C-alpha positions as CSV (number, residue, x, y, z in Angstrom):
1,M,226.3,45.1,120.4
2,I,224.5,48.0,118.7
3,E,220.8,47.4,118.0
4,F,220.7,49.5,114.8
5,C,223.5,50.9,112.7
6,I,222.4,53.6,110.3
7,L,224.5,54.6,107.3
8,G,223.9,58.2,106.4
9,S,222.4,61.2,108.2
10,G,220.4,63.0,105.6
11,M,216.7,63.4,105.9
12,A,216.0,59.6,105.6
13,G,218.8,58.6,107.9
14,S,218.1,61.2,110.6
15,T,214.4,60.5,110.5
16,I,214.7,56.7,110.9
17,A,217.4,57.1,113.5
18,N,215.1,59.4,115.5
19,L,212.2,57.0,115.3
20,L,214.2,53.9,116.3
21,S,216.1,55.6,119.1
22,K,213.0,55.9,121.2
23,K,213.1,52.2,122.0
24,S,216.5,50.9,120.7
25,S,220.2,51.7,120.8
26,V,221.1,53.5,117.5
27,E,224.5,54.6,116.1
28,I,224.9,56.7,112.9
29,F,227.8,56.6,110.5
30,D,228.3,59.3,107.8
31,K,231.3,60.2,105.6
32,A,230.4,63.9,105.9
33,R,231.5,66.3,108.6
34,G,228.0,66.5,110.0
35,A,224.3,65.7,109.7
36,G,222.4,66.9,106.7
37,G,223.2,64.8,103.6
38,R,222.2,66.9,100.5
39,S,220.9,69.6,102.9
40,S,224.5,70.6,103.1
41,N,225.6,74.1,104.2
42,R,229.0,75.7,103.2
43,R,230.4,78.2,105.6
44,F,231.8,81.5,104.2
45,K,232.8,84.3,106.6
46,N,231.6,85.5,110.0
47,G,228.5,83.3,110.2
48,A,227.5,83.7,106.5
49,S,227.0,80.5,104.5
50,F,225.6,78.9,101.4
51,D,222.8,76.2,101.3
52,H,224.5,74.5,98.4
53,G,222.3,71.4,98.5
54,L,218.6,71.6,99.4
55,Q,217.3,75.1,98.7
56,Y,214.0,75.0,100.6
57,I,211.1,72.7,101.6
58,F,207.7,73.1,100.0
59,P,205.5,70.4,101.6
60,K,202.8,68.4,99.9
61,N,202.2,65.5,102.2
62,K,199.8,66.3,105.1
63,L,201.7,64.4,107.8
64,F,205.0,66.0,106.6
65,K,203.3,69.5,106.8
66,R,202.4,68.7,110.4
67,F,205.9,67.7,111.1
68,L,207.2,71.0,109.7
69,I,204.6,73.1,111.6
70,N,205.8,71.5,114.8
71,L,209.4,72.3,113.9
72,E,208.4,75.9,113.2
73,R,206.9,76.2,116.6
74,K,210.1,74.9,118.1
75,K,212.0,77.5,116.0
76,I,214.1,74.9,114.2
77,I,212.8,76.2,110.8
78,K,211.1,79.3,109.5
79,K,209.2,80.6,106.5
80,W,211.2,82.0,103.6
81,E,209.5,85.2,102.5
82,G,210.5,87.5,99.7
83,N,210.2,87.8,96.0
84,H,210.6,84.4,94.3
85,L,210.8,84.9,90.6
86,D,209.9,82.0,88.2
87,L,211.1,82.8,84.7
88,T,209.8,79.4,83.5
89,L,206.2,80.9,83.9
90,R,205.0,77.8,85.8
91,V,201.7,78.0,87.6
92,K,202.4,79.0,91.2
93,R,201.1,76.7,93.9
94,P,199.9,78.2,97.2
95,G,201.9,77.3,100.2
96,N,204.9,78.2,102.3
97,K,208.6,77.8,101.6
98,Y,210.5,76.6,104.7
99,I,214.2,76.9,105.5
100,G,216.3,76.1,108.5
101,K,216.7,78.9,111.0
102,K,220.5,78.7,110.7
103,S,221.0,76.4,107.8
104,N,219.0,73.9,105.8
105,S,220.6,71.0,107.7
106,D,218.9,72.2,110.9
107,I,216.2,69.6,110.8
108,Q,218.7,66.7,110.5
109,K,220.8,68.1,113.3
110,Y,217.7,68.4,115.5
111,L,216.6,64.9,114.9
112,V,220.0,63.3,115.7
113,K,221.0,65.6,118.6
114,N,220.6,62.9,121.2
115,I,221.9,60.0,119.1
116,S,225.5,58.6,118.9
117,T,227.0,59.8,115.6
118,N,230.2,59.1,113.8
119,Y,231.1,61.6,111.1
120,K,234.0,61.5,108.7
121,S,233.3,57.8,108.7
122,S,233.8,56.1,105.3
123,I,232.0,52.7,105.0
124,D,234.4,50.2,103.5
125,K,232.4,47.0,103.7
126,I,229.3,45.3,105.3
127,I,229.2,41.6,106.2
128,Y,226.3,39.5,107.5
129,K,227.4,36.8,110.0
130,K,224.6,34.4,111.0
131,D,222.7,36.6,113.5
132,H,224.4,40.1,113.2
133,W,226.0,42.6,110.8
134,V,229.6,43.6,110.8
135,I,230.5,47.0,109.2
136,L,234.0,48.1,108.4
137,V,234.4,51.9,109.0
138,N,237.8,53.6,108.6
139,N,239.5,50.2,109.1
140,K,237.6,49.6,112.4
141,F,234.9,46.9,112.8
142,Y,231.4,47.5,114.4
143,R,228.8,44.9,115.1
144,C,225.0,45.5,115.1
145,R,221.8,43.4,115.0
146,N,220.1,45.5,112.3
147,L,221.5,47.6,109.5
148,I,219.9,50.5,107.8
149,L,221.3,52.1,104.6
150,T,220.2,55.5,103.5
151,C,222.9,56.4,101.0
152,P,222.2,57.1,97.3
153,Y,221.1,54.1,95.2
154,P,224.5,53.5,93.4
155,Q,226.4,53.6,96.7
156,M,223.9,51.3,98.3
157,L,224.3,48.8,95.5
158,T,228.1,48.8,95.9
159,L,227.7,47.9,99.6
160,A,224.7,45.6,99.7
161,R,224.1,44.1,96.2
162,K,224.8,40.4,97.2
163,Y,222.3,40.7,100.1
164,L,219.4,42.1,98.2
165,K,216.4,40.2,96.8
166,K,216.3,39.6,93.0
167,N,213.0,41.5,92.5
168,F,214.5,44.6,94.1
169,L,217.6,44.4,92.0
170,K,215.4,44.6,88.9
171,E,214.2,48.1,89.7
172,K,215.4,50.7,87.3
173,I,216.6,53.6,89.3
174,V,218.6,56.4,87.6
175,M,220.1,59.1,89.8
176,Q,220.4,62.5,88.2
177,P,223.3,64.9,88.9
178,N,223.4,68.6,89.8
179,M,226.1,71.3,89.7
180,T,226.1,74.0,92.3
181,A,228.2,77.2,92.2
182,M,228.6,79.5,95.2
183,I,229.7,83.2,94.7
184,A,230.1,86.2,97.0
185,I,229.8,89.6,95.3
186,K,230.8,93.0,96.7
187,K,227.7,94.6,98.2
188,D,227.5,97.4,95.8
189,Y,224.3,95.9,94.4
190,N,221.0,95.5,96.1
191,I,218.9,92.9,94.3
192,P,215.4,92.6,95.8
193,V,215.0,89.0,94.9
194,S,215.0,85.9,97.2
195,S,215.3,83.3,94.4
196,I,215.1,82.9,90.6
197,R,214.0,79.9,88.7
198,F,215.4,80.0,85.1
199,K,214.4,78.7,81.7
200,N,218.0,78.6,80.4
201,K,220.5,76.4,78.6
202,I,222.7,76.2,81.7
203,L,221.0,77.6,84.8
204,G,218.1,76.0,86.7
205,W,217.9,77.9,90.0
206,A,219.6,80.7,92.0
207,T,219.2,81.7,95.7
208,N,220.0,85.0,97.3
209,E,221.4,83.7,100.6
210,N,221.1,87.2,102.2
211,S,217.3,87.0,101.8
212,K,217.1,84.2,104.4
213,N,218.0,86.8,107.1
214,R,220.4,84.5,109.0
215,F,223.5,86.7,109.0
216,K,224.9,90.1,108.3
217,T,227.7,90.5,105.8
218,K,229.3,93.0,103.5
219,F,228.9,90.6,100.6
220,N,225.9,89.4,98.5
221,L,226.0,85.6,98.6
222,W,224.4,83.6,95.8
223,T,223.9,79.8,95.3
224,I,223.5,78.9,91.7
225,Q,222.3,75.5,90.5
226,S,222.6,74.2,87.0
227,N,219.8,72.6,85.1
228,E,219.8,68.8,84.8
229,T,220.8,68.7,81.2
230,F,223.9,70.8,81.7
231,A,224.8,68.8,84.8
232,K,224.6,65.5,82.9
233,K,227.1,66.9,80.3
234,I,229.8,67.8,82.7
235,I,229.4,65.8,85.9
236,K,232.0,63.1,84.9
237,K,234.6,65.6,83.7
238,Y,234.1,68.8,85.7
239,K,236.8,68.1,88.3
240,K,239.5,68.2,85.6
241,R,238.3,71.6,84.3
242,K,236.6,72.9,87.5
243,K,237.7,76.5,87.0
244,F,236.4,76.5,83.4
245,Y,232.9,75.1,84.2
246,L,232.6,77.3,87.3
247,Q,233.2,80.4,85.1
248,V,230.7,79.1,82.5
249,I,228.0,79.0,85.1
250,I,229.0,82.3,86.7
251,K,229.2,84.1,83.4
252,E,225.7,83.0,82.4
253,F,224.3,84.2,85.8
254,L,226.1,87.5,85.7
255,N,224.9,88.3,82.2
256,I,221.3,87.7,83.2
257,L,221.6,90.0,86.3
258,G,223.8,92.6,84.5
259,L,226.7,92.2,87.0
260,K,230.4,92.3,86.4
261,N,232.8,89.4,86.9
262,S,235.3,91.6,88.6
263,D,233.0,92.2,91.5
264,I,233.2,88.5,92.7
265,F,235.2,88.1,95.9
266,F,234.7,84.3,96.3
267,K,233.6,81.5,94.0
268,E,233.4,77.7,94.4
269,L,231.8,74.7,92.5
270,H,230.3,71.6,93.9
271,G,229.1,68.6,91.9
272,W,226.3,66.3,93.2
273,K,226.8,63.1,91.2
274,Y,223.7,61.4,92.8
275,S,221.4,64.3,93.4
276,H,218.0,62.8,92.9
277,N,215.8,60.3,91.1
278,N,212.9,61.7,89.0
279,E,211.0,58.4,88.6
280,P,209.5,56.8,91.8
281,I,209.3,53.1,92.1
282,K,206.5,51.0,93.6
283,L,208.2,50.6,97.0
284,N,208.5,53.3,99.6
285,S,211.3,51.5,101.4
286,Y,213.0,48.1,101.6
287,W,213.0,45.7,104.7
288,D,214.4,42.2,104.8
289,K,213.1,40.8,108.0
290,K,215.3,37.7,107.9
291,L,218.6,39.5,107.4
292,R,217.3,42.6,109.3
293,L,218.5,44.8,106.5
294,G,216.6,48.1,105.8
295,I,216.9,50.7,103.1
296,C,215.2,54.1,102.8
297,G,215.8,57.3,100.8
298,D,214.1,59.8,98.6
299,W,215.1,57.9,95.5
300,F,212.3,55.4,96.3
301,N,209.5,57.8,95.7
302,G,210.7,61.1,94.2
303,P,213.3,63.9,94.2
304,R,211.9,66.0,97.1
305,V,213.2,66.0,100.7
306,E,209.8,65.0,102.0
307,D,210.1,61.8,99.9
308,A,213.1,60.9,102.1
309,W,211.0,61.5,105.2
310,I,208.1,59.5,103.8
311,S,210.4,56.6,103.0
312,A,211.9,56.6,106.5
313,Q,208.4,56.6,108.0
314,D,207.4,53.6,105.8
315,L,210.5,51.7,106.8
316,Y,209.9,52.3,110.5
317,K,206.4,50.8,110.1
318,K,207.8,47.7,108.5
319,I,210.4,47.2,111.2
320,K,207.7,47.5,113.9
321,K,205.5,44.8,112.5
């Protein structure tokens, strides 16, 4: 029997898995093709790619900063230099922006490299039986002593609602969406910008993927994220009119940069239905000692990737007690 089954391999899942694996048997299940969660990376051509989830890490927490500095020493991550434009005119905070050396899922891949992982594994059901858990994955049953869920809040509720304490179910958690467009433009233009933060009716953020110095390509790759308001308007209907909404985002972006639509070689749109939670709750994680059911994720304490790391650290402390 597996000691700990962990559902999800984003920052929370990979962190708690890494911590627990030092003394216990751990197995990870994730519906995605690999570790990363919302730090997802979309491959393009000849090693070029888009970070279409997490854009970068800007640490606040002291312990998390130390964690990142250690990863930088090991060459898992690096500083993202360049010209980062903020058209919202926000006050700039001092500090480094960190990115993965190859992709922004590098941290998660590093944390789970020695752990048994099961990708493309859709979790159908979880069942508690007296002294252990049974999980149904792709029509196959697995047994474990402890179960850890790190999926977005609505998906967690679908799986575990009947096993959760009433006080926890009273928490008001609202996950916000995000829309991400990816485009490759003919390299006739040299735009000396690493990223742009917009004050715009549609756009929220854009990243010049070439500025990360990970690959060489004859195209300019841009990842463009909508603002929250626009994402809320279209998240439930964008799949039926995907080409239309993709073009809406691209047109707004090209108009700002003064580029032509005819120069686009590749374009794609991805919707994050449960991207983040803006309002933290009082708990950093959830642990039911009797059922040996744990839950962690960034939605406990904020929208940042370090919030997922903090949540996983908090859950690990509760489990150890």
